[in-house]
C-alpha positions in Angstrom: 82.1 92.8 120.1 82.6 90.0 122.7 85.9 88.3 123.4 85.0 85.2 121.2 84.0 87.5 118.4 87.3 89.3 118.4 89.2 85.9 118.5 87.2 84.7 115.4 87.8 88.0 113.6 91.6 87.7 114.1 91.5 84.3 112.4 89.8 85.7 109.4 91.7 89.0 109.3 95.1 87.1 109.1 94.1 86.1 105.6 92.7 89.3 104.3 92.9 90.5 100.7 96.3 90.7 98.9 96.3 93.1 96.0 97.9 92.3 92.6 100.4 94.7 90.9 98.0 96.4 88.5 95.7 97.9 91.2 97.3 97.8 94.6 94.2 98.0 96.7 92.9 95.6 99.4 91.2 95.7 102.7 89.3 94.1 105.6 86.4 94.9 107.8 86.9 95.9 111.4 84.4 96.8 114.2 82.1 99.5 112.8 84.6 100.3 110.1 86.9 99.3 107.3 90.7 99.1 106.9 92.1 99.7 103.4 95.5 99.2 101.9 96.6 101.6 99.2 99.9 101.6 97.2 101.9 103.0 100.1 99.5 103.8 103.0 96.9 102.0 105.2 93.7 103.9 105.7 91.2 103.2 108.6 87.7 104.6 108.8 85.5 103.9 111.8 82.0 105.2 112.5 81.9 106.8 115.9 78.9 106.5 118.3 78.0 110.1 117.5 77.8 109.5 113.8 81.1 111.0 112.7 83.7 109.1 110.7 87.1 108.8 112.4 90.0 108.7 109.8 93.5 107.6 110.3 96.3 106.6 107.9 99.9 105.3 108.3 102.7 104.1 106.0 103.0 100.5 105.2 106.0 98.5 106.3 109.1 98.7 104.2 110.5 95.3 105.2 108.1 93.5 102.9 110.0 95.0 99.9 113.5 94.0 101.1 115.6 90.9 101.3 114.1 87.5 101.0 110.6 88.8 101.9 110.1 90.1 98.3 110.5 86.7 96.6 107.7 84.4 95.5 106.2 82.0 98.1 108.1 83.7 101.0 106.3 87.0 100.4 103.0 85.2 100.8 103.7 84.2 104.4 105.3 87.6 105.1 102.2 89.4 103.8 100.0 87.3 106.1 102.1 88.2 109.1 102.0 91.9 108.2 98.3 91.7 107.6 97.7 90.1 111.0 99.9 92.7 112.7 98.1 95.6 111.1 94.7 94.0 111.4 95.2 93.6 115.2 96.1 97.3 115.4 93.1 98.4 113.4 90.8 96.0 115.2 91.9 97.3 118.6 91.6 100.9 117.5 88.2 100.4 115.9 87.0 98.7 119.1 88.2 101.7 121.2 86.5 104.2 118.9 83.2 102.4 118.3 82.7 101.0 121.9 83.8 104.2 123.7 86.4 104.7 126.4 84.4 102.9 129.0 84.7 99.6 127.2 88.3 100.1 126.0 90.0 96.8 125.1 93.2 96.3 127.2 96.5 95.0 125.8 96.0 91.9 127.9 92.6 91.2 126.3 94.1 91.7 122.9 96.9 89.3 123.6 94.4 86.8 125.0 92.3 87.1 121.8 95.4 86.4 119.7 96.4 83.4 121.8 92.8 82.0 121.7 92.6 82.5 117.9 96.0 80.7 117.3 95.0 77.9 119.6 91.7 77.6 117.9 93.3 77.4 114.5 95.6 74.6 115.6 92.9 72.6 117.5 90.0 73.0 115.1 91.5 73.4 111.7 94.7 71.3 112.1 94.4 68.6 114.7 90.7 67.8 114.5 90.7 67.1 110.7 93.9 65.1 111.0 92.5 62.8 113.7 89.2 62.5 111.9 90.9 61.4 108.6 93.0 58.9 110.5 89.9 57.4 112.1 88.3 57.1 108.6 91.5 55.5 107.2 91.5 52.8 109.9 87.8 52.2 109.2 87.8 52.2 105.4 91.4 51.4 104.5 92.3 54.6 102.7 95.6 55.0 101.0 98.0 57.8 102.2 96.9 60.2 99.5 93.2 59.4 100.1 93.7 60.0 103.8 95.1 63.5 103.0 92.2 64.2 100.6 89.8 63.2 103.4 91.7 65.5 105.8 91.4 68.4 103.4 87.7 67.8 102.8 87.0 67.6 106.5 89.0 70.7 107.2 87.0 72.5 104.5 83.6 71.3 105.9 84.6 72.3 109.4 85.6 75.8 108.2 82.5 76.4 106.1 80.2 75.1 109.0 82.1 77.3 111.5 81.7 80.4 109.3 78.1 79.7 108.7 77.4 79.2 112.4 79.3 82.3 113.5 77.5 84.4 110.8 74.3 84.0 112.8 75.9 86.0 115.6 74.7 89.6 115.5 78.2 91.1 116.1 79.8 89.0 113.4 76.9 89.7 111.0 77.6 93.4 111.4 81.3 92.9 110.5 80.2 90.9 107.5 78.1 93.9 106.3 81.2 96.1 106.5 83.0 93.3 104.6 80.4 93.6 101.9 80.9 97.4 101.9 84.7 96.9 101.5 84.2 94.6 98.5 81.7 96.8 96.8 83.9 99.9 97.2 86.9 98.1 95.8 84.9 96.7 92.9 83.6 100.2 92.1 87.1 101.7 92.3 88.6 99.0 90.1 85.9 99.7 87.5 86.7 103.4 87.4 83.3 104.5 88.9 82.9 107.6 90.9 83.0 106.6 94.5 79.7 107.4 96.1 77.5 105.1 98.3 74.9 105.1 95.5 77.4 104.0 92.8 79.2 101.4 95.0 75.9 99.8 96.0 75.3 98.7 92.4 78.5 96.6 92.4 79.0 93.0 93.6 79.9 92.2 97.2 82.0 89.3 95.8 85.7 89.8 95.0 88.4 87.5 93.6 91.0 88.5 96.1 88.9 87.9 99.2 90.7 86.3 102.2 88.0 83.7 102.6 88.6 82.5 99.1 92.3 82.4 99.9 91.5 80.1 102.8 89.8 77.6 100.5 92.9 77.6 98.3 95.0 77.0 101.4 92.9 73.9 102.2 93.4 72.5 98.7 97.2 73.2 98.6 97.5 71.6 102.1 96.3 68.3 100.7 99.2 68.2 98.3 101.9 69.5 100.7 100.8 67.3 103.6 100.8 64.2 101.4 104.6 64.3 101.6 104.3 63.6 105.4 103.6 60.2 106.8 104.1 58.3 110.0 105.4 59.6 113.4 103.6 60.3 116.7 100.9 62.8 117.4 103.3 65.6 118.1 105.1 65.0 114.9 102.0 64.9 112.8 100.5 68.0 114.3 103.8 69.8 114.5 104.8 69.1 110.9 101.5 70.6 109.7 102.1 73.7 111.7 105.7 74.0 110.5 104.7 73.5 106.9 101.8 76.0 107.1 104.0 78.9 105.9 104.8 77.0 102.8 101.2 76.2 102.2 100.3 79.8 102.7 103.1 81.0 100.4 102.1 78.7 97.6 98.4 79.6 98.0 99.2 83.3 97.9 101.1 82.9 94.6 98.1 81.0 93.1 95.6 83.7 94.2 98.0 86.4 92.9 98.3 84.8 89.5 94.5 84.0 89.3 93.7 87.6 90.2 95.8 88.9 87.3 94.2 86.5 84.8 91.0 87.2 82.9 91.0 83.7 81.4 91.9 80.6 83.5 92.1 82.7 86.7 88.4 83.6 86.5 87.2 80.0 86.2 89.7 78.5 88.7 88.8 80.8 91.5 85.0 80.6 91.0 84.3 77.7 93.4 86.2 79.5 96.2 84.0 82.6 95.7 80.9 80.9 96.9 82.0 81.2 100.5 81.8 84.9 100.2 78.0 84.7 100.1 78.3 83.7 103.8 81.1 86.1 104.9 79.7 89.2 103.2 76.3 90.8 103.7 74.6 93.7 101.8 75.8 96.9 103.4 73.8 100.0 104.2 74.6 103.4 102.6 76.2 104.5 105.9 78.5 101.5 105.8 79.5 102.1 102.2 80.3 105.7 103.2 82.7 104.4 105.7 84.4 102.0 103.3 84.7 104.8 100.7 86.3 107.1 103.3 88.8 104.4 104.3 89.8 103.9 100.6 90.1 107.6 100.1 92.4 108.2 103.0 94.5 105.1 102.0 95.0 106.4 98.5 95.6 110.0 99.6 96.3 110.6 103.4 96.2 114.4 102.9 92.8 114.3 101.2 90.0 116.1 103.0 87.1 113.6 102.9 83.7 115.2 103.8 80.8 113.0 105.0 77.2 113.6 105.8 77.9 113.3 109.5 81.1 115.3 109.3 84.5 113.6 109.1 87.0 113.8 111.9 90.5 113.7 110.5 92.7 111.5 112.6 95.5 111.0 110.0 98.9 109.9 111.1 101.3 110.9 108.4 
């Protein structure tokens, strides 16, 4: 995957699935593989160039369960930070495995990708919508609240357009196929089905806890939170939005968490946000489903011997 592709993937992976209490399973796609989160362990499965599946597992961080990080709202931002940290590790590892040693990504390239991703988030998804809404306010005389609605709508349109455009990229489309494999596997698991590629293929590639759905909720919550801010210079207006982003993320996390645990209002309230997944997921192949199943298996039971058609290589780290 190219540098720009890795930068984009880091933006998305920062908001990957957060699992509710009843079934603590979530995940994200990486390069030629899937990262899964079980009750206690992370599990990574990556297809090697030779066809084998590389497996690795490690314990989740304990700090998320301690102190202020376990309380509502705060835990949402803490979860995002942890997911970004683990996602970076898994993304770098998957690149090394799938691309081979000759094309190994250096720590400098990884840091550069992170910096580019963060800069891109601030420039494209924070500053640009803000300036566009202010231009429209001057032109049409919007009220303060209407201006913030316009900012949120513009931010949503930019994000959807960006995802749609990047999905045309071959490398990203491949990741989106593994994203679909991850969702199908989790849906099959949560339904109690036997985890085989054939069984998982029959399930939907859409999932209520998807990170892209979470981003849509973030945009809606930001309209309300940012409405409390007015006036000031450019640095204040951009900086205040960056500073308040943890609050927006925390509130959005709690909403997604509650909606995911509800079979009534939660189902209907989250439906509009699910539409974006038809862009960010693609129908996976049986080989990709096999990788996703292997990742979930090693996340749920790191000592489990998972056999695959190509032969699994056990790289567990217990």
